[in-house]
GULUMTI-111889 format. One record per residue (C-alpha): residue in three letters; x negated, y, z. Coordinates in steps of 0.2 Angstrom, whole numbers, plus 5000, padded with zeros to 4 digits. Layout:
alaXYZ;...
//
This chain:
met500049995001;ser499350184994;arg499150315008;ser500450425005;thr499450585014;thr497650605021;ile497350695035;trp495650645043;ser494650505037;ser494350375044;thr492850305037;ser492050495034;ser491750655044;arg492950785044;pro492150945040;thr491951035055;pro493351175053;ser492651365052;ala493351485066;ser494551565053;ser495151395050;ala494951295065;his496851345071;arg497551335053;pro499051215054;ile499051075042;thr500751035033;thr500750845027;thr501650775010;ser503050745020;gly503450935024;ile503250925041;thr501951055049;arg500650975060;glu499651095071;pro498051035077;pro497950965095;asn496951115102;val498451235096;thr499251325110;thr501151355106;asp501551445119;ala500151585125;ala501051625141;thr501151455148;pro500051335139;ala500251155141;ala498851015139;leu499350925126;asp500051075117;gly500051045096;val499750855099;thr501150725091;val501650545094;leu502750445087;asp503450335101;leu503950165093;thr503950075110;ala505350015119;his505749955138;ile504449995150;ala502449995148;gly502650115130;pro504050225134;tyr502950255151;ser501450295143;thr502150415130;lys503150505144;leu501350535152;leu500950615136;ala502550705134;asp502650785152;leu500950845146;gly501550945133;ala501650835119;arg503050825107;val503350635106;ile504650585093;lys505450425100;val506150305086;glu507650195095;arg508350055085;pro510250075082;gly511150065100;gly509450125107;asp507950075117;pro508649915130;ile507949995144;arg509550105143;gly510349945149;phe509449945165;gly510050025182;pro510050105192;trp511550185186;leu511850385190;gly513350385202;asp513250215202;glu514350215185;pro513550105171;gly513450215152;ile511850195140;glu511450385144;arg511650355164;ser510150245166;gly508950295180;ser507550195172;tyr507950275154;gln507850445161;phe506450425169;leu505350345157;asn505850465144;thr505750645149;asn505250785137;lys505450665120;glu506450695105;ser507550545099;ile507850495082;val508950325077;leu508150215064;asp508450065056;ile506750035050;lys507249875043;ser508349955030;glu507650045014;gly508150235020;gly507550185037;arg505850145031;glu505750285021;val505950405034;leu504850315045;glu503650325032;arg503750525032;leu503450525048;leu501850435052;pro500850575043;val501450695057;ala500850595071;asp499050605081;val499250445088;val500450315082;val501150205098;thr501950025095;ser502649895108;tyr502949755094;pro502349575097;pro501149535085;ala502249435073;val503549565073;ala502349685069;glu501749575053;arg503649545049;leu504049725049;asn502549755039;leu501949865054;thr500549795060;pro498949945066;asp498349905048;ala499849925039;ile500350085047;arg498350165045;glu498550115023;ile500250235024;ala499250355035;asp497650395043;val498050415061;asn497650345077;val498650175081;leu498850125098;ser499849945100;leu500449885117;thr500349675114;asn500549535128;phe498949475125;gly498149575111;trp497849545093;asp496549405093;gly496649225100;pro497749075105;tyr499049195115;arg499349315104;asp501049265100;tyr501549215118;thr502949285126;leu502949335145;ser503649415161;glu503149535175;thr503149375185;val502149265174;leu501049415170;phe500649415186;ala500449235190;met499149215173;gly498149375180;gly497549275193;glu498049385208;met499849275213;phe498649145219;ser498249245234;his499849325239;gly501249265250;ser501149135267;val499949005269;gly500948835265;arg502248915252;glu502248955236;pro501349105228;leu502349265227;lys502149415214;met502149605219;gly503849695220;gly504449775205;thr503649825188;ala501949885192;ser500949795180;leu501849855167;ile501850045174;gln500050015176;cys499849955158;gly500850115154;ala499750215161;met497950145153;ala499050155138;ala498950325138;ile497350365145;gly496650255127;ala497850365119;leu497150545124;gly495250445122;ala495850425103;val496550595102;cys494950665107;thr493950565098;thr494650625083;glu494450805088;val492750775092;his492050655079;his493350685065;ile493850505066;thr495350405069;gln495450225075;arg496450085082;val496850065101;asp497249885106;val498049885124;ser498549705130;leu499549695146;phe498449565151;asp496749645149;val497649785159;gln498049655173;leu496249575174;asn495749765175;ser497049795190;val496749925202;asp497449795215;arg496349665222;arg496149565206;ser494649635199;ser493649635215;ala494349465216;ile493549415198;met491849485204;ala492049375220;tyr492049225209;arg490849275198;phe489449335208;ser489749195223;gly490949075217;arg492249115232;ile494249115227;asn495149225236;ala496549115246;lys498049175254;pro497649255271;glu497849145286;val498849275297;ala500549325286;gly501149445300;pro500549575310;ser498949535321;thr498549575339;gly496949465339;ala495349535335;gly496249715336;val497949775332;val498249765313;gly499949735301;val501649815301;phe502449815317;pro504449845322;cys504949995332;ala506650095336;asp507150155320;gly506150035307;tyr504349985305;val502650055307;glu501050005300;met499450025309;thr497549955309;ala496449965326;ser494949865325;ala493549865338;gly492550035341;pro493350215340;tyr494750175331;trp495050065346;his494850205359;arg496050295348;phe497450165348;ala497250145369;glu497550335368;met499050315357;ile499950205369;asp499350275384;his498450145390;pro496750175396;glu496449995403;phe496049945384;lys494650075385;asp493649935396;pro492149875388;lys492749705388;trp493749765374;met491949785364;asp491749595366;pro492349515348;glu492449345361;trp493449415374;met494649505356;asn494949345350;ser495649265366;asp497549225368;ala497349315384;ala496849485374;arg498149445362;glu499549415377;glu498949575385;val498949675369;asp500949615366;val501549655381;ala500849835381;leu501249885362;tyr502949805358;pro503949885371;trp503150055369;leu503550035350;ala505249975352;glu505550115363;arg505150245350;thr505650305332;arg504350315317;ala504350505319;glu503950495338;ile502350355333;trp501750445318;glu501550615332;ala500850515345;ala499550425331;arg498950585325;asp498850675343;ala497650515345;his496850525327;ala497250335324;ile497650265310;leu499650235306;ala500850265296;pro502750265295;leu503550155282;phe504650275273;thr506150205263;ala506750295247;ala507850415257;asp506550465269;leu505250505255;phe506650615245;glu507350715260;asp505450745269;pro505150935267;val503350915265;phe503350795249;arg504750925243;glu503551085246;arg502150995236;gly503250965221;leu503450795221;trp505350805216;thr506150915202;glu507750935196;val508150895175;glu509750995167;his510550855157;glu511750895144;thr513050775148;leu512650725165;gly512350885173;arg510950935183;phe510050785196;pro508450745205;met506750685195;leu505250635200;gly503950775199;arg502350795195;pro500850675198;tyr499650775198;met499150955196;leu498551085183;asp498251255187;glu498151315169;thr498951205158;pro500351145173;trp501250975171;ala503150995168;ile504750915166;arg505451045152;arg506950955147;ala507750775152;ala507650605143;pro508650635125;thr510150555120;leu510350435109;gly509750505092;gln510050695099;his508850745087;thr508850645072;asp509550795061;ala508350895065;ile507050795064;leu507750725045;glu507850925041;glu506050955044;ala505550795036;gly506250895020;tyr508050795021;asp509550905014;ala511250875023;ala511750785008;ala510150665009;ile510450655028;gly512450605025;glu511950465013;leu510750405026;arg512150405040;arg513450315026;lys512050175023;glu511850175043;ala510150175041;val509950325055;ala511050365066;
//
């Protein structure tokens, strides 16, 4: 398939732009004006990724999260949805506990600041629209399984034959090897990643982490890969493929997995489940403990932290030198003495009261917050961890706020996640389709 446009060459260096041309918009053969990534479209409040365009061909969690991170930094993200929409629209929680294609909290969170166009890319008209959009992007992000991408002729190489763009592909096991076409779930991913082996109670089956942490982490890693590709294009004037595998990300996880793998490679040690499955008051106080209105987590081992623990619960007897003796600390008698002093003290106090006592004593302790606690906490609100968005049909509702702060190019949710096909006509017009052509595409159900 011949290229419809050449914006930057992937095989040879792009000439360094002169001072007069460095910020000149690029008009592709599709008619859409594409600005160089370093152009700021709003001089008053520039965003970090103003001028960067992302074509988002992903669905579900990992891919949309990666492009959300880019959109929240100011990139223009055009989300291409299949007829009926991204399947994540069918996942709760639901705003007002009322299911609906626009009411999914998961969809709303994963797709802030994006534009939505509905394309049936299997149709002739939908495919033509897609091929007009590809050259506009600084990076195209896909999440098709390899076999599906080959069937659709949307592999990274096929896309780069149409347009000279960066292509980031999110797959389960990458594009190479005998596992490349295997499907997986969060549980399978966590199990094959190795760390499930050390989770759970001794004598019981292994457990996975709760939620979809591995998919979210993969999305974050994909965003880093996309940024790396865009920066490379700016600095070295080349485009490239970025192959992101969910499994590869698991092996480089921020939890204990990477250290467990290094432990095996360096010493042959295989991490096993901890012998102590619950809170421990032997050889120190470690774990999650109940209190009057919930739970607290604390760590008080030997040394200064043990003395701070003694101050926290106002038990000076624990400062006796014998509590510095590991043999005594590990004895049943010591454990019983700690239990008698600690558990009644906790039962009489709330998390807030215990936390205040811990702060006063400089002890290591934290309350276990519920989602409601986090949302209502004034400190987190003042830090901007919560924000509100205005949705054209749902009105105003709260949303998680910024994960970090940039003082010159602030992170911002400028608009809520788009309704299904909200920007279809506008994007088609920008791509050169007139009203009659758009009407014909709609009649043929190539777009919606």
